[in-house]
C-alpha positions in Angstrom: 0.0 0.0 0.0 1.7 3.2 -1.2 0.6 6.7 -0.6 0.1 9.1 -3.3 1.5 12.6 -3.4 -1.9 14.0 -2.6 -2.3 11.9 0.5 1.2 12.7 1.7 0.7 16.4 1.1 -2.6 16.5 3.0 -1.1 14.6 6.0 1.9 17.0 6.1 -0.5 20.0 5.8 -2.7 18.6 8.6 0.3 18.1 10.9 1.7 21.5 10.1 -1.6 23.2 10.8 -1.9 21.3 14.1 1.6 22.3 15.2 0.9 25.9 14.2 -2.3 26.0 16.2 -0.6 24.4 19.2 2.3 27.0 19.0 -0.2 29.8 18.7 -2.2 28.6 21.7 0.9 28.3 23.9 2.2 31.7 22.8 -1.2 33.3 23.6 -1.2 31.5 27.0 2.3 32.7 27.8 1.4 36.3 27.1 -2.3 36.6 28.1 -2.8 33.6 30.5 -3.2 33.5 34.2 0.6 33.1 34.6 1.5 35.1 31.5 3.6 38.2 31.0 0.8 40.7 31.3 -0.4 39.2 34.6 3.1 39.3 36.0 3.5 43.0 35.2 0.1 43.6 36.8 1.1 41.7 39.9 4.4 43.5 40.2 2.6 46.9 40.0 0.2 45.7 42.7 3.1 44.6 44.9 4.6 48.1 44.6 1.3 49.7 45.5 0.8 47.4 48.5 4.4 48.0 49.7 3.8 51.8 49.7 0.6 51.3 51.6 2.3 49.1 54.1 5.0 51.7 54.7 2.4 54.4 55.3 0.5 52.1 57.7 3.6 51.2 59.6 4.4 54.9 60.0 0.9 55.6 61.3 1.2 52.7 63.8 4.6 54.0 65.0 3.0 57.5 65.5 0.1 56.0 67.4 2.4 53.9 69.6 4.4 57.0 70.4 1.2 58.9 71.4 0.0 55.9 73.4 3.3 55.7 75.3 3.2 59.5 76.0 -0.4 59.2 77.4 0.4 56.1 79.6 0.4 56.1 83.4 4.2 55.7 83.6 5.0 58.6 81.3 2.5 61.5 80.9 3.1 64.3 78.4 1.1 67.2 79.6 1.3 69.1 76.3 -0.2 66.1 74.5 -2.9 65.7 77.1 -3.8 69.4 76.7 -3.8 69.1 72.9 -6.0 66.0 73.0 -8.5 67.6 75.4 -8.8 70.6 73.1 -9.1 68.6 69.9 -11.3 65.7 71.0 -13.3 67.1 73.9 -13.5 70.7 72.6 -12.2 72.1 75.9 -10.5 75.5 76.3 -9.2 77.7 79.0 -11.3 80.5 80.5 -9.0 83.2 79.3 -8.8 82.0 75.6 -10.8 83.3 72.7 -11.6 80.9 69.8 -11.9 82.3 66.3 -13.5 80.0 63.7 
């Protein structure tokens, strides 16, 4: 049983088309897929944003820890206490005038 040129050409064409489609699929998946190049760039940008947010939150936590220590029983900062009473409670001295 011998193959004719037409059968051999169609088989080669079918295999070539199949290989091309597989290559195109894997290339698309490498660029656009869940683990592709575009997703990696997006994740790296998100990491940068979250690291900046973490730095800001850590600075805020450090500031609040400092204020908490300054308002504790063992160490009382009278200026901070006065400032907090004015800001939060709306207190003022009898000889002060408030302009809004």
